[in-house]
C-alpha positions as CSV (number, residue, x, y, z in Angstrom):
1,X,95.8,193.8,47.9
2,X,98.2,195.8,45.2
3,X,95.3,196.9,42.9
4,X,93.6,198.6,46.1
5,X,97.0,200.1,47.4
6,X,97.9,201.0,43.7
7,X,94.7,202.7,43.2
8,X,95.7,204.3,47.1
9,X,99.2,205.9,45.2
10,X,97.1,208.2,43.1
11,X,94.5,208.7,44.6
12,X,94.6,212.4,46.5
13,X,95.3,213.2,49.6
14,X,97.9,210.6,49.5
15,X,99.1,210.3,45.5
16,X,102.5,209.5,46.8
17,X,102.8,208.8,42.5
18,X,101.4,211.5,41.1
19,X,103.6,214.2,43.4
20,X,106.9,212.5,41.8
21,X,105.6,212.1,38.4
22,X,104.3,216.1,38.8
23,X,107.5,217.6,40.6
24,X,110.2,215.9,37.3
25,X,107.1,216.8,35.3
26,X,107.3,220.2,36.1
27,X,103.6,220.2,36.0
28,X,100.2,221.1,37.5
29,X,99.2,218.9,40.8
30,X,95.6,218.9,39.2
31,X,96.2,219.2,35.2
32,X,98.8,215.1,36.5
33,X,95.4,214.5,38.1
34,X,92.5,215.0,35.6
35,X,95.6,213.3,32.9
36,X,95.4,209.6,35.9
37,X,91.6,210.4,36.4
38,X,91.2,207.6,33.4
39,X,93.5,205.4,34.4
40,X,92.2,205.1,38.1
41,X,89.1,204.9,36.2
42,X,90.3,201.6,34.8
43,X,92.0,200.4,37.9
44,X,88.8,200.5,40.1
45,X,86.9,198.3,37.2
46,X,89.4,195.7,38.0
47,X,89.2,195.4,41.7
48,X,86.0,195.3,40.9
49,X,86.0,192.5,39.2
50,X,88.5,190.6,40.8
51,X,87.3,190.7,43.6
52,X,83.8,189.6,42.5
53,X,84.7,187.2,40.0
54,X,87.2,184.8,41.4
55,X,87.5,182.5,39.3
56,X,89.4,184.8,37.5
57,X,91.8,185.6,39.8
58,X,92.5,182.8,41.2
59,X,92.5,180.7,37.6
60,X,96.4,180.4,36.9
61,X,96.8,179.2,41.4
62,X,95.0,177.1,40.4
63,X,96.3,175.4,37.2
64,X,100.0,175.3,38.6
65,X,97.9,173.5,41.8
66,X,98.3,175.6,44.2
67,X,95.0,176.6,46.5
């Protein structure tokens, strides 16, 4: 759920993090969106791995005996 929310905060139309970063850096929304695109792709790839390969994301909870 956290990864999905992170993707939502950097993708339009919401893109709250991008609006804040654009204002702080004093650059256009288009420029910062283009710069953030590779990171969005990485987040989507991580979300797919977490979703479709559960043993990777459940390794630590199982290691500590949490189910």
